[in-house]
N, C-alpha and C positions, 0 to 999 in steps of 0.2 A: 843137671837141675833139672826137676820136673816142668813141665809145662803146661802148669795149672795157673788158673787165676791170674793170668798175663792179656794183655791185650796184644792182639796180633792185628800189624798194619802192613800195607805196602810205605815206600820208601817216599811218597807225595803225601799220604794218610799221617805217617810219624811226623814230616816236617809240619802240617800244618796244625797238630795237636803240641808239638814244641812251641811255635810261633803263638798260638793261643795260650800256653802256660806263660811263657814269655811276658805278654801284656797284662794276662791276669792273678795268678800264682808264681813266680820265679821260683818261689823254695821247693817249687814240686818238679821243677825238672831234674832235681838228683836223682828222682826216680825212672828218669828214663835210659832205655839200653843205646849205644849208640852203635851202629852197624856201619860197615864200610861195602854198601850195597854196589855188587858188579853194576857195569854200564848195562842198561835195559832188563834189568831184573825187576820185574812185575809180581813177585811172589808177594805174599804176607809173612814177616816175621815176629815173632816177639819183640815188642818195643817195650815193655814196662812192668811191672809187678808193683803196683799200689798198696799202701793200706788200704783197711777200709774207709779211714775216715776220707781219705783222698778220692777213692769211689765215690763216695758220697758226695762231697763236692763238685765232681766232675758229672756224675749223673744230675743231679739239680743246676748246673752252671753251664758246663759244657754245650756249645752249638754244634758240635761235632756228632752227627749221627752213629757213625762206626763205633765211637766210644761208649756212646749210652747203649747200642744195642749189645755190645760184650759183656757190657756191666751186669746189662739184664739178664743177657744169658750166664753170667758165674753167678748171680744169687737168686736164681731161678723164681721159687715161690717164695724163697725170704725174701726180696728186696724190699717189699714193702716194709715189714717187720724191720730190717734194717737203716730206712729211712725213717721210719716213728722214731726207734730208738734212740738214733740221732737227735732229732727234732727234740723228743724228751730231755735228752742228757744238755742238750744247750740252754733249753728253756730253765732247766733245774739248776744250773748253772746260775744264770742271770736272776734267778729266784734268790739262790742263797746270796749272791753279792749285794743285792740289793737288803733281803733282809740284814746281812751283817751291818750293810752303811749305815741302815735307820738306828740298830742297837749301839754303833761307835759316835752317830749324831746325839742320842739322847743322853749318852753318858758324857758328851761336851768336848768329845774327842775332835770332833771335826765340826767345820760349820753350814 
């Protein structure tokens, strides 16, 4: 398996990310790899391979700097484009929902 687009971390960093995810987005824990770190191993290992929407969420919300640094490194110059596209998509979904809701309300199907 290639080691592209993964977050690398020490055991302590991986545990910190797992704890943060458990408190904030437990459904994203499924993307973490679980290692049996040998005692005194301070090397970085790949700990995850998140999909793009998780990367965007983490970049915008996770307080762990090593996570933000790796995501910025992965996306490079396209990071802002990715963040803007995610924001536009969410705004478009909200607009679509409210347009649909107004149309249904006009037809008297909801109050």
